[in-house]
C-alpha positions in Angstrom: 0.1 0.2 0.2 1.5 3.3 -1.1 2.2 5.9 1.6 0.2 9.3 1.6 2.1 12.0 0.0 3.4 14.1 3.2 2.1 17.5 1.2 -1.5 15.8 1.5 -1.1 14.9 5.2 0.1 18.6 5.9 -2.7 20.1 4.2 -5.3 17.9 6.0 -3.8 19.0 9.2 -3.9 22.5 8.3 -7.6 22.4 7.1 -8.6 20.5 10.3 -6.7 23.0 12.3 -8.3 25.9 10.4 -11.9 24.4 10.7 -11.7 23.8 14.2 -10.3 27.3 14.8 -13.4 28.9 12.8 -15.9 26.5 14.8 -14.4 28.0 17.9 -14.6 31.5 16.9 -18.2 31.2 15.6 -19.9 28.7 18.0 -17.9 29.4 21.3 -16.9 33.2 21.1 -19.5 34.3 18.6 -16.7 36.2 16.8 -16.6 34.8 13.1 -13.5 35.7 11.0 -14.5 34.3 7.6 -17.8 34.3 5.7 -19.8 30.9 5.7 -19.0 30.6 1.8 -15.3 30.5 2.8 -15.7 28.1 5.5 -17.9 25.8 3.2 -15.0 26.0 0.6 -12.4 24.8 3.3 -14.8 22.0 4.5 -15.5 20.6 1.0 -11.7 20.6 0.3 -11.0 18.5 3.7 -13.8 16.4 2.9 -12.6 15.6 -0.7 -9.2 14.9 0.6 -10.5 12.4 3.4 -12.6 10.6 0.7 -9.5 10.3 -1.5 -7.4 9.1 1.5 -9.7 7.3 3.7 -6.4 6.4 6.0 -6.6 9.9 7.0 -10.2 10.1 8.4 -10.2 10.3 12.2 -13.2 10.5 14.4 -12.1 14.1 15.6 -11.9 15.3 12.2 -14.6 18.4 11.4 -16.1 16.4 8.7 -17.3 13.7 11.0 -19.6 16.2 12.9 -22.4 15.5 9.9 -23.8 12.6 11.6 -23.3 8.9 11.6 -25.5 6.0 10.5 -28.5 5.3 12.7 -28.1 3.4 16.0 -30.3 0.3 16.9 -30.6 1.9 20.3 -28.7 3.5 23.2 -26.4 1.8 25.5 -26.2 2.4 29.3 -22.9 3.8 30.6 -21.9 4.4 34.2 -20.4 8.0 34.8 -17.2 7.9 36.4 -18.4 10.3 39.3 -21.8 10.9 40.3 -23.8 13.6 38.6 -25.6 15.2 41.5 -28.9 17.0 41.4 -29.3 20.2 43.2 -31.6 21.4 46.0 -33.9 24.4 45.4 -34.4 27.6 47.0 -37.7 29.1 45.7 -37.3 32.4 47.2 -34.7 34.6 49.1 -35.6 33.5 52.4 -34.7 29.8 51.6 -31.5 31.0 49.9 -30.4 32.9 53.0 -31.4 29.5 55.1 -29.0 27.3 52.7 -26.3 29.9 53.3 -26.6 29.7 57.0 -26.4 25.8 56.9 -23.3 26.0 54.9 -21.8 28.7 57.3 -22.7 26.7 60.3 -21.1 23.3 59.1 -17.9 25.2 58.1 -17.7 27.0 61.5 -18.1 23.6 63.1 -15.0 22.1 61.3 -13.0 25.4 62.2 -13.3 27.1 59.0 -14.4 30.8 59.2 -17.6 31.3 57.2 -16.5 34.9 56.1 -13.7 33.4 54.1 -16.1 31.4 51.8 -16.1 32.7 48.1 -19.1 31.9 46.1 -19.7 31.5 42.3 -23.2 32.4 40.5 -24.3 31.2 37.1 -27.5 31.0 35.1 -29.3 27.7 35.5 -29.8 26.7 31.9 -33.1 25.1 31.1 -31.7 22.2 28.9 -30.5 18.8 28.9 -27.4 17.9 31.4 -24.7 15.9 29.6 -21.2 14.5 30.6 -18.3 14.5 27.9 -15.3 12.2 28.5 -12.0 13.2 27.0 -9.1 10.8 27.2 -5.7 12.3 26.1 -7.3 15.4 24.8 -9.8 13.7 22.5 -13.6 13.3 22.9 -14.4 9.6 23.4 -17.7 9.4 25.0 -20.9 11.7 25.8 -23.9 10.6 27.8 -27.1 11.9 29.3 -27.4 12.4 33.2 -29.9 9.6 33.4 -30.3 8.9 37.3 -27.0 10.5 38.2 -25.1 7.2 38.2 -26.1 5.6 34.7 -27.0 7.3 31.8 -27.4 6.8 28.0 -24.4 7.0 25.6 -25.2 9.8 23.0 -21.7 10.2 21.9 -22.8 10.2 18.0 -25.2 13.2 18.4 -23.2 15.3 20.8 -20.4 15.0 18.2 -22.5 17.0 15.8 -22.9 19.9 18.2 -20.1 22.4 16.8 -19.5 24.3 20.3 -18.3 20.8 21.6 -14.8 20.5 21.0 -13.9 17.1 19.5 -10.4 17.6 21.0 -8.9 20.0 23.6 -7.3 23.2 22.5 -3.8 23.1 24.0 -1.2 25.2 24.3 2.1 24.8 22.6 3.8 22.1 24.3 1.0 21.3 26.5 0.1 17.7 27.6 -3.4 16.9 27.9 -4.8 15.3 31.0 -5.1 11.4 30.8 -8.8 11.7 31.5 -10.9 14.8 32.1 -15.0 14.9 32.4 -16.8 17.9 31.4 -20.4 18.6 32.3 -22.7 20.8 30.4 -26.1 21.6 29.6 -27.4 21.2 25.8 -29.9 23.9 24.8 -31.6 25.3 21.8 -31.3 29.2 21.4 -34.6 30.9 21.4 -34.2 32.2 18.0 -33.4 28.9 16.7 -36.0 27.3 18.3 -38.5 29.5 16.5 -37.4 29.0 13.3 -37.1 25.3 13.9 -40.9 25.1 14.9 -41.8 27.3 11.9 -39.9 24.7 9.6 -41.4 21.8 11.3 -44.7 23.5 10.9 -44.4 24.2 7.3 -43.4 20.6 6.6 -46.7 19.3 8.4 -44.6 18.0 11.5 -46.0 18.7 14.9 -44.1 21.7 16.9 -42.2 21.4 20.2 -43.8 23.1 23.2 -40.6 24.7 24.4 -37.0 24.5 23.6 -35.8 22.3 26.3 -38.1 19.4 24.8 -36.6 20.0 21.4 -33.2 20.1 22.6 -33.8 16.9 24.5 -35.6 15.2 21.6 -32.5 16.2 19.4 -30.1 14.4 21.7 -32.1 11.3 21.8 -32.7 10.6 18.1 -31.4 7.3 17.0 -30.3 8.8 13.6 -27.5 11.2 14.3 -27.9 12.8 10.9 -31.3 14.2 12.3 -29.5 15.6 15.4 -26.9 17.2 13.0 -29.6 19.4 11.3 -30.8 20.7 14.7 -29.2 24.2 15.8 -28.0 22.8 19.1 -25.4 24.4 21.6 -24.1 24.1 24.8 -23.0 25.8 28.1 -20.2 24.1 29.9 -20.3 24.4 33.8 -18.4 21.9 35.7 -15.3 19.6 35.6 -16.1 16.2 36.9 -14.0 13.1 37.4 -10.0 13.8 36.3 -7.0 12.0 35.9 -4.1 14.6 35.8 -5.8 17.7 36.3 -6.3 19.1 39.6 -7.9 22.6 40.0 -8.3 23.8 43.4 -11.6 25.4 42.9 -14.7 25.6 40.7 -13.5 29.0 39.2 -10.4 27.5 38.3 -12.1 24.6 36.8 -14.2 27.0 34.7 -11.0 29.1 33.8 -9.4 25.8 32.5 -12.4 25.2 30.3 -12.6 28.3 28.8 -8.9 28.1 27.9 -9.4 24.8 26.4 -12.0 25.5 23.7 -15.1 25.1 26.0 -18.1 27.2 25.9 -18.5 28.9 29.4 -21.3 31.1 30.0 -19.9 34.7 30.2 -22.4 35.5 33.0 -20.8 33.5 35.7 -19.4 35.5 38.7 -17.3 35.2 41.6 -18.2 36.7 44.7 -16.3 37.4 48.0 -19.2 37.3 50.3 -22.8 36.0 50.2 -24.4 39.2 49.9 -23.3 39.9 46.7 -24.1 36.4 45.3 -27.6 36.7 46.5 -27.7 40.3 44.8 -26.7 38.6 41.7 -29.1 35.7 41.9 -31.9 38.1 42.6 -30.9 40.2 39.3 -31.2 37.0 37.3 -34.8 37.0 37.3 -35.1 40.7 35.9 -32.1 39.9 33.3 -33.6 36.7 32.0 -35.6 38.2 29.3 -32.4 39.7 27.6 -31.0 36.1 26.8 -31.5 33.9 23.8 -31.8 30.9 25.9 -34.2 29.9 28.8 -33.0 29.8 32.5 -35.2 28.7 35.2 -33.1 29.8 37.9 -29.7 30.8 38.8 -27.0 28.6 40.8 -24.9 29.3 43.7 -21.8 27.4 44.3 -19.1 27.3 47.1 -16.1 27.9 45.1 -13.4 26.1 47.2 -13.0 22.1 46.3 -11.6 21.7 49.9 -14.6 23.5 51.2 -17.1 21.5 49.1 -15.3 18.2 50.5 -16.1 19.3 53.9 -19.7 20.2 53.2 -20.2 16.9 51.5 -23.8 15.7 50.2 -27.0 14.8 51.4 -28.6 12.0 49.3 -28.1 13.0 45.7 -27.7 16.8 46.3 -24.7 18.5 47.3 -24.5 20.7 50.4 -22.0 22.9 48.7 -24.4 24.4 45.9 -28.1 25.2 45.5 -30.5 26.3 42.8 -32.4 29.7 43.3 -35.5 28.7 41.2 -37.7 31.3 39.2 -41.3 31.1 38.7 -42.0 28.9 35.7 -42.2 31.0 32.4 -44.9 28.5 30.9 -48.3 27.1 31.7 -51.2 25.2 30.4 -54.7 26.6 30.4 -57.8 26.7 28.4 -58.5 28.9 25.6 -62.0 30.1 25.8 -62.3 32.2 22.3 -60.3 34.2 20.1 -61.1 38.2 19.6 -59.7 40.7 17.7 -58.5 44.5 18.3 -57.8 47.0 15.4 -54.3 48.8 15.4 -53.4 52.1 14.3 -52.3 50.9 10.9 -55.6 48.9 10.5 -54.2 45.5 11.2 -56.6 43.2 12.8 -54.5 41.5 15.7 -56.2 38.6 17.2 -55.6 37.6 20.8 -56.7 34.7 22.9 -59.1 34.8 25.7 -58.1 32.0 28.3 -59.0 30.7 31.7 -56.7 32.7 34.2 -53.2 31.0 34.6 -50.2 31.9 36.5 -47.1 32.2 34.6 -43.7 33.6 36.0 -45.4 34.9 38.8 -48.1 36.7 36.9 -51.7 35.9 36.3 -52.6 35.8 32.6 -56.1 35.9 30.9 -55.0 37.2 27.3 -52.3 36.3 25.0 -51.1 37.4 21.8 -51.7 35.3 18.4 -50.1 37.5 15.8 -52.0 36.9 12.8 -54.4 34.3 11.2 -51.4 32.5 9.4 -49.6 32.0 12.7 -52.9 30.6 14.3 -53.0 28.0 11.5 -49.6 27.1 11.3 -50.0 26.3 15.1 -53.2 24.7 14.6 -54.4 26.9 17.5 -58.4 26.4 17.8 -61.0 27.7 20.2 -61.8 25.6 23.1 -58.1 24.1 22.8 -55.8 23.7 26.0 -52.8 25.4 25.0 -49.1 25.9 26.4 -48.7 29.6 27.3 -45.3 31.3 27.8 -44.3 35.0 28.5 -42.4 35.9 25.8 -39.2 37.8 27.1 -40.9 37.4 30.4 -43.2 40.1 29.5 -45.7 39.5 26.6 -47.9 36.5 27.1 -48.1 34.2 23.7 -49.4 30.7 23.1 -46.7 28.4 22.1 -49.2 25.7 20.7 -52.1 23.4 21.6 -52.2 20.1 23.6 -53.5 17.9 20.7 -53.7 15.1 23.3 -56.4 17.0 25.3 -58.7 17.5 22.1 -62.5 16.3 22.6 -63.7 17.2 19.1 -65.6 20.2 20.1 -62.8 22.5 19.3 -63.4 25.4 16.7 -61.1 26.5 13.7 -60.7 30.0 13.6 -60.8 32.4 10.5 -60.5 36.3 10.7 -63.7 38.3 10.3 -64.8 39.7 7.1 -65.7 43.0 8.5 -63.9 45.1 11.1 -64.9 44.9 14.5 -64.7 48.5 15.1 -66.6 50.2 12.3 -68.1 47.6 10.0 -65.8 48.1 6.9 -65.2 45.1 4.9 -61.7 43.9 5.7 -59.0 43.3 3.1 -55.8 41.2 2.9 -53.3 43.1 0.7 -51.3 40.8 -1.8 -48.0 39.5 0.0 -49.2 40.1 3.6 -50.2 38.0 6.3 -52.1 40.8 8.3 -55.8 41.3 7.5 -56.4 45.0 7.6 -59.7 47.5 7.7 -58.9 50.1 5.0 -61.2 52.6 6.6 -58.8 55.6 7.7 -61.9 57.0 9.9 -62.1 53.8 12.0 -62.3 54.8 15.5 -60.1 52.2 16.7 -57.2 53.2 14.3 -57.6 56.9 15.2 -57.5 55.9 19.0 -54.6 53.6 18.7 -52.7 56.2 16.6 -53.2 58.8 19.5 -51.9 56.3 22.0 -48.9 55.8 19.8 -48.2 59.6 19.6 -48.3 60.2 23.3 -46.3 57.1 24.2 -42.9 57.2 26.0 -40.8 56.4 22.8 -42.8 58.9 20.8 -43.9 62.4 22.2 -43.7 61.2 25.9 -46.6 63.1 27.1 -46.6 62.1 30.7 -50.3 61.8 32.3 -51.7 61.4 29.1 -51.9 57.5 29.1 -54.2 55.1 27.0 -57.2 55.3 29.5 -57.2 59.3 29.1 -56.9 59.1 25.5 -59.8 56.7 25.3 -62.0 59.1 27.6 -61.1 62.1 25.7 -62.2 60.5 22.3 -65.3 58.9 23.6 -66.3 62.3 24.9 -65.6 64.0 21.5 -63.2 66.4 23.1 -60.4 64.9 20.4 -60.6 63.4 17.0 -56.8 63.1 16.6 -53.3 63.7 17.6 -53.4 67.3 17.0 -56.6 68.0 19.0 -54.6 67.3 22.1 -52.5 70.6 21.9 -56.0 72.4 21.5 -57.5 71.3 24.7 -58.6 73.7 27.5 -58.2 73.0 31.0 -61.8 73.1 31.5 -62.1 70.2 29.1 -60.6 67.9 31.8 -62.6 69.3 34.8 -65.1 66.9 34.3 -63.3 64.0 34.1 -63.3 61.5 37.0 -59.8 61.9 39.0 -58.8 65.3 37.6 -58.2 68.3 39.8 -56.4 71.5 39.4 -52.9 70.1 40.0 -53.2 66.7 37.8 -54.9 69.2 35.2 -51.9 71.5 35.4 -49.3 68.5 35.1 -51.1 67.5 31.8 -50.8 70.7 30.2 -47.2 71.1 31.2 -46.3 67.7 29.9 -48.2 68.7 26.4 -46.0 72.1 26.8 -42.7 70.1 27.1 -43.5 68.0 24.1 -43.5 70.9 21.9 -39.6 70.5 22.3 -39.3 67.0 21.1 -36.8 66.9 17.9 -38.1 66.2 14.5 -37.2 62.7 14.5 -39.2 61.9 17.6 -42.4 63.7 16.1 -41.7 62.1 12.7 -41.9 58.7 14.7 -44.9 59.9 16.8 -47.0 60.3 13.4 -47.5 56.5 13.4 -46.4 56.3 9.6 -46.4 52.6 8.8 -43.0 50.7 8.8 -41.2 53.9 10.2 -39.8 53.0 13.6 -37.6 55.4 15.8 -34.4 54.5 13.7 -36.0 55.0 10.5 -37.5 58.4 11.6 -34.1 59.6 12.5 -32.8 58.5 9.1 -35.4 60.4 7.3 -35.0 63.5 9.6 -31.4 63.6 9.0 -31.5 63.1 5.1 -34.4 65.4 4.5 -34.0 68.1 7.3 -37.7 69.0 7.4 -41.2 67.9 6.9 -41.7 69.8 3.6 -38.8 68.4 2.0 -39.9 64.9 3.1 -43.7 65.5 2.0 -42.3 66.7 -1.4 -39.5 64.0 -2.0 -40.6 61.2 -4.7 -40.6 57.4 -3.6 -37.4 57.1 -5.4 -35.6 59.8 -3.3 -37.0 58.3 -0.3 -35.9 55.0 -1.0 -32.5 56.3 -1.8 -31.6 56.9 1.8 -29.2 54.3 3.0 -31.5 51.8 5.3 -34.9 52.8 4.2 -35.5 51.0 1.0 -38.6 50.8 -1.3 -41.2 49.3 1.1 -40.7 52.1 3.6 -40.7 54.8 0.8 -44.1 53.5 -0.3 -45.5 53.8 3.1 -44.1 57.2 3.6 -45.3 58.5 0.3 -48.6 57.0 0.9 -49.2 58.5 4.3 -48.0 62.0 3.1 -50.4 61.8 -0.2 -53.3 61.5 2.3 -54.9 65.1 2.7 -56.2 64.3 6.2 -52.5 63.5 7.4 -51.4 66.8 5.7 -53.9 68.7 7.6 -53.0 67.0 10.7 -49.4 67.9 10.2 -50.2 71.7 9.5 -52.1 71.6 13.0 -49.2 70.1 14.6 -46.9 73.0 13.4 -49.7 75.3 14.5 -49.3 74.0 17.9 -45.5 74.6 17.9 -44.0 71.1 17.5 -40.7 70.7 15.6 -40.8 69.5 12.0 -37.2 70.9 11.2 -33.8 69.2 12.0 -32.3 71.9 14.3 -29.4 69.9 15.4 -28.1 69.5 11.5 -24.9 71.2 12.2 -24.3 69.3 15.4 -25.1 66.0 13.9 -22.6 66.7 11.0 -19.7 68.2 13.1 -20.6 67.6 16.7 -17.9 66.0 19.1 -19.5 62.6 18.7 -19.8 62.6 14.8 -19.1 59.4 13.5 -19.1 57.5 16.8 -21.8 54.7 17.5 -23.2 53.8 20.8 -25.3 51.1 22.3 -27.2 51.6 25.8 -27.8 48.7 28.1 -29.2 48.5 31.7 -30.6 51.3 33.5 -29.4 55.0 33.7 -30.1 56.7 36.9 -29.8 60.4 35.6 -31.9 60.0 32.6 -34.3 57.6 30.5 -32.5 55.8 27.8 -34.7 57.6 25.3 -33.1 60.9 26.6 -29.8 59.5 26.4 -30.3 58.4 22.8 -31.2 62.1 22.0 -28.5 63.6 23.6 -25.7 61.4 21.7 -27.6 62.2 18.4 -27.6 66.1 19.4 -24.0 65.7 19.2 -23.5 63.9 16.0 -23.3 60.2 17.3 -25.6 57.3 16.6 -27.3 54.8 18.6 -27.8 51.1 17.8 -29.7 48.5 19.4 -27.0 45.7 19.4 -23.2 45.3 19.8 -21.2 44.7 16.7 -17.8 45.3 14.9 -18.9 49.0 14.2 -19.9 49.7 17.7 -17.6 52.6 19.4 -18.9 52.7 23.0 -21.2 50.6 25.3 -22.8 52.6 28.0 -23.7 50.4 30.9 -26.1 51.4 33.6 -27.5 49.4 36.5 -28.1 45.5 35.8 -26.8 45.4 32.1 -27.6 42.6 30.1 -25.8 40.5 27.6 -24.9 43.5 25.4 -22.2 44.1 28.1 -20.8 40.6 27.9 -20.7 41.0 24.1 -19.1 44.3 24.4 -16.4 42.8 26.6 -15.6 39.7 24.3 -15.5 42.1 21.3 -13.2 44.4 23.5 -15.4 47.4 22.9 -15.1 50.7 25.3 -17.4 50.1 28.0 -18.6 53.5 29.8 -20.1 53.9 33.0 -23.0 56.6 33.5 -20.7 58.8 35.2 -18.1 58.4 32.3 -20.9 58.8 29.6 -22.2 61.9 31.3 -18.5 63.4 31.2 -18.2 62.5 27.3 -21.3 64.5 26.7 -20.4 67.4 28.7 -23.0 67.0 31.6 
C-alpha cells in the first residue's frame, strides 16, 4: 500500500486546524472571522481529501460532525463520578437559609464562614450531559440519566459544533489522561422559533418549548437528524479527572474556557454571600435579555476543599443550591379568540383564556399575531394550550396540547368586517395581516393617538391610554393634533382630575413641543417607520416639507430605508387628512425641522456609534439617545464590530458581555455624562 504523500497529510492537518479554529470562533466566542462561503470551501476541500485518502479519516475531524449511521438503540453507561442534582431555594429566604447551613457546618469544622467565596451562574433549562476526554480527545458523551447511569449519546453530541472534539492545547502542553466535562445542551430561542416554523411548514408537530426540542434532538437514534438541529451547549463543571487538579470551581471554569469549551460569560465570583444573593435576585429580571431559557440561578461554594467538607445529602450537594424562578410556561384553556384593531388598520387576534399564573403573573389574554400563525400552530377555540411569557413580558401561545382535544374545538378564521367600524376587511397581496381599509375607523384613530403620546414617541406624561380613550369617547379629541388645543376646562369634568393633575397634563403637553423632529416623525405613526428609520429620514430631509415633497425613489435612496418604507411614507403624505393634521401640529408649535443638523455633521460625537444597556439613574435611555444624536453620534440596538462605545447602567444585560468579548470601550454612567459634557 502506497504511503500518503506528505503534502496531502500536511494539507489535511492544516484544514482541520483552520476549521476547528473557525468553529471555536463562531460557536463558542461568537466572533466569526470568515464568511460562511469561505468556511464551506475549506470544509469541502477537507472532505474531498479525506474521501480520496480514507486512511486520513479520524473521529475528531470536523467532517465527522455531520452524523453517523442510525443506531439500533442507546447503550447505558456508568458515570465515573455521580452527577448530583441540586436542592432548590424558591425565594430569597430559602437562599439565606442555605447560606446559614453552609456557614454553620464550616464553622463547626473550624473554617471561618467569612472566608467563603461563591460562584453564581445561570441555571440553563436544557439537558445535562457528561463529556469524557481521554488524552485530549472526546471519547464518550452521555445523558445524566439517574445520576449514576446515563445513555451513551456520543454520536449525537459530536454533531454540536460548540463541543470540541479535541482539547485546544497550548504549545507543548500535555492533555490530562482523563477529564470529564459537564454541560447543558440547549436550543437558542431564535433557533427554536425557526425550527418550529420549519416543522410546521413540513406538516410536522411543533415542540412546546426549547428544552423538549433539545432533549428530543439528543435522543434521536439517527445522528444525522440531530446534526440538522441548531443545538449548542454551556459547559459549567469539571467532574472526574486524572492528571488535572484545579483547586476551585472558578479555576476549573478558567481551565474550560482556556481549552475550547463554551462557558457562560455571565458566571461571576463573589467574595461574600450578600453579593452572590444580589446577583441571583437580578437574574430573574435579566432572563428576558437572553437568547436561551434559564429557570433559575445556581450558587456554588468555590473552594473544592470546602466542598469536600460540606459533602452531600442523598443526591444533592450541600455546597450548591439552585435559586429557582417562577415557571415561564403553563397550560390553560383557550376560551375564544377576539380581535382588536391597530393604528395601521391591522386586525390583531388575541386569545381569551382561563386565568393561569406564568412567571409569577396571572394571565388571561395572549397575543396570536395573525391568522397564518394561528393556522400554522393549529390553534383552535376550545383548545388546551401552552402559554409562555415571551421575553418574560408579553404572553403568547406556544401551541395546543393536542392530546387533550375532544372534537368540540373550533377552527378560527379572521372576520370579514372590522369589529370597530364595520368596514369590509382586506388582505393585501403578499401580506399575512388582515386590515381595515377605513382611515376613519375609530379604533385606528384611538390607537394612533395612544402611539403619539407614548414614551418612545412624544412622551406626554400623564396622558395615558385610558385618558386618550376617555377624551375620544367624549368627542373632546378626534386626532392627535386636538390634544394641543384642549383647554383646562375640558378636563374638569373627568373623574380623578383636579387642579394639580390638570396642570401637570398641560405642562407635559408644553414640554412635548420641544421634542426633536425625528421623535415627532416617529410619533406620527407612519407604517414601517420606527424610531431609527425616523431618525434617518429626519437627517436626510431636514424638514417635513422636503420629506413631503420627496419622490418614492428619493426616499428609498436613503441608506437603510428601501422601497417598502418609501412606499408607506409616500402613501402617508399623499393622504390630505394627514397633511391637515401635520399643519395643525405645526400650528401647535411642534418641531418639524432638524435643528441639530450642524451638530449632527460636526458635533463631538460625529462618526461614533453607541449601544445603551441597563438602567441609567440620571435619565431615560430615550433621553440619552437624543443627547448622543444631538452631538452627532448614532445609537444602535446591538453590539457589533462597528460599535464605538457601550454605555452600561445598572443591571446591564448580555450586550455588556458581548462588548467585553469584542473588546469594545465600556462607559459607566458617570463616564458617559462626562463625555457628553454633563
